[in-house]
N, C-alpha and C positions, 0 to 999 in steps of 0.2 A: 541472433541474440538471445531470442525465448528461451534458449537454453543455455544460457547463460546463467553462472551460480556464484555468487560469492565466493570470495577466496582466503579470505580471513572475518575473525568474529567481528571486529574492528571493519570491517567493510561491510556485514552485512547490517549491523547497526547505523551504518553511514546513511546506505538504501534508504531504509526506515526514514530515516530522519529527514531526507531528503524528499521522500513523500509523505513526510505529514505537514513539510515545509510547501510543498506544490500545490499540497489541496487547501494548506489555509489561505495559500496565495488564489485560488481558483475562487474559493471562496468569497475570500474581499473583490475581487475584480467581479464577481457577478452581482454585489450588492449595488456595484455602478448601472448594473447594464439590466433596463426595465423590461426587457424582452427575458432574458433570464431568469428573472425573479419569478416568471409564470411556471418555468418548467420546475417538477417536482426534484428539487436536491434533497428530500432528506437522505435519501442517501449518500449524499455526501457526511452528511452526520455521524452516519452509523459508522460508516467507511474511516472516520477520523478516530472513534473511539475506538476499535475497534485495532487500529496502525497502534495508539497510543498504549492501548493495555497491553499488546505484544511487546510496544519498546518501552514499559514498564518491568515488563516479565524478561527482558535480556538486563536489562540493569539491577536487578535484584537476585539475577540467577536462577528462578524459576524457570524460565524457557527450554523446553524443551524440544528438538526436531521430531518432525511425525511423518507418517508414511502418506496420511491421506493429505488433501488439501485444506490451507487455511480456511478458516470459518468466514472471512473477508472472498472471498474467491467467488462465494453462491453472487456477492452485487458487482465484482469485477467482470463477472461472466456475460452479466444482462447490458453491460454501457460499452465504448469502441474510443476509439483513440480521439476521438470531436469532442469527445465526456468529458474522458477521463486525459490529456497531454500526457502524461507518465504512466498510462498503461504499462509498457513495455517495464519499465520497473516492477508493478508490483507483479507480475510473472515471474519477474526472475526473484523478487522475494520468495512468493510459493514454491517457487523451483527449488533455492536456497534449503527451504524448510522440508522438503521434503526427500530431497537428496542429500543434505546436506553440505557443509564447502566443499567446492572443489578446489580441495587442497591437494 
């Protein structure tokens, strides 16, 4: 799973949309969980902002694939699947970014 890449631009954008949605849902659900509110969730805000920026660059045509990790990976690598249940999607997005579409 970790090595899988998106096969089309539409699929790639869809992965980013999915993670943005999942992250918004995670933040909304944590708003009701008083124990989770105490946890440091500032990283979620930064992650969401960077994902929205990434998605906007895809929409306006300024996005470029790259050899290096996406900047958001500095945050992702500090967390696990318990904190980010959709972490595999983030790795898949990064893999696609670094290696291009799996055509």
